[in-house]
N, C-alpha and C positions, 0 to 999 in steps of 0.2 A: 067699439070705437068707430067714429065716423070721420071720414076725411072730407073736408069741404074746401070749396074755392080752389080747386086744382085746375089749372089751365092746361089745355093740350100743348105739348111742346113741339117745336119744329124738329123734323128728323135731323139727326146728326149724321154728317158724312162719315162713312165708314172708312177708316184709314187702314191701308194694308200694312201688315207687320213686316218690317225689313229684317230678313234673315240673312246672316252672313253666308257667303257662297258655300263654305265648307259644311254648314249645317243643313243645307237644303236637302230634302228627301227626294230620291229619284222617283219620278212618277212613272207608272206603267204606261207604256206607249200603245196606242191603238194599232190594230193590224192594218186598218185601211183608213184613209182620211178623205172625207168628202170635200172637194174643192169646186166651187161654182165656176162654170165656164160660160163663154158667150156663144159657143158654137151649138150645133144641133144636138150634141150629146150632153145636154145640161145636167143630167143625173149620173154621169159617168163617175165611178169611184175607182181610184187607183191607189196603189200602195206607195205613198209618198216617202215613207221611211226607207224602203228598199231602194227606190229611185235615188234618193239623196245619198245613201250609202254607196251605191254603184257609181254615182258621179264622183264621189271622193276617191274611190278606188281608181277610177279612170284618170283622175288628176295625178294621183301618186304614180301610176304607170307611165303617164306622159312625162312626169318629172324624172323618172328613172332613165327613160330613153334620152331625154334632153341632156341629162347629166353625162351619159356615155358620149354623146356627140360633142358636148362642150369640152370634155376632157380630151377627146381625140383631137379636136381643133387646137386646144391649148398645147398639146404635145407637139404640134406642127407649127406653132407660132401664129395661129390664126384665131379668128373669132367670128361668130355669126354675123355681126353687124359689118364686118369688113369683107365678107365674101362677096364676090361678084360673079356674074354669070360666066361660066367657062372655067372658073377656078377648079383645080384638081385637088381633091382631098383623098389621101391614101388611107385605107382602112388598115390599121395596124393589128397585130395579134391580140393586144390587150382589149381593144374594142370588139374584135371578133369573138373573143372568149366571153366577154360580158354579154354581148348580144345573144350568143348561143345559150347562155344560162337563162336569159329572159324567155327564150322561145322553147326551151327544153321541156320535158314532160312535167317537171315540177315548177316551171317558171311562170311568172305572172302573165306572159304572153304566149304560153303554151296552148295547145289545142284544148285541153281540158278546162283550164282556167278561163280562157276567152269564151269558149262555148257556154260555160256555166254562167258567166256574167251576162251574155246576150240573152240566154234563156230566162234568167232571173229578171232581167229588165223587161222582156216581153210579157212575162207573167204578171209582173208588177203593174205595168201600164194598162194591162187588160183588166186589172182588178181581179185576176184569177178566173175570169170568165172564159171557159173553154169554147164557147160558141164563137169566140173571136179568133180561134186558132188559124183559120184560113187567111184572115187578114194579117195576122202576125207573120205567118210564113211568107206571104206575098211581100210584105214590107222588108223582111230579111233578105229574101231572094232579090228584090229590087236593089237593096243596098249592096249586095255582092256584085250584081251586074254593073252598077254604077262604078264601083271600085275597079272592076275589070275594064270598063270603058276608059277610065282615067289612066290606069297603070299598065294596061295590056294584060296578057295572060297572068292570072294570079299564081303565086307559088303554091307548091304542094301543101304546105302547112295551112294555107287559107282554104284550100279545097277540103282538107281533112276537118278543119274547124266548121265549115258549112255543113258537112255531112253529120258531124257530131251534134250540131245544133238541131238539125231536123230529127235525129234519133231521140234526143232529149225531149223535144216538143211532142213527138209521137208517144213517148213513154208517159209524159205528163197527161196527155189526152186519155190514155188508157188507164191512168191511175197508178202507174208503177213508180 
């Protein structure tokens, strides 16, 4: 059998199949994502997934603190937008207990949780490159010094968190 007079056809645009949200398969996410930058470190690779996760955790933590403060103000008949410089806000027992829970050993603002988030972030933005450890430590040190400059002497929990961060970074460097 011979086929004659067949003309080449034009390519047909490929249409994407629309899949309902519930039927989409979960894709395996890469460990690191390359993002082109305009600075001198054009080939820097960092863990965008971890950075995004940590940003979301930070937002949830901020929301928890803000909720405590908003509830405290509401109990006193006040609101953020109505506060003026010099207004006195009394920290009641309920707010104190909620804050203590946040900074406690198992709290989202406790030494262990905060130090782990900072270390995870440092490792993620370095792309897991241990040769950047000195730069990471200096940036963290500078951040704590800046906070101290703004706030005055840091509370003991902040000092403990700083020490725990450095311990964890040293353990990461030595492969522990």
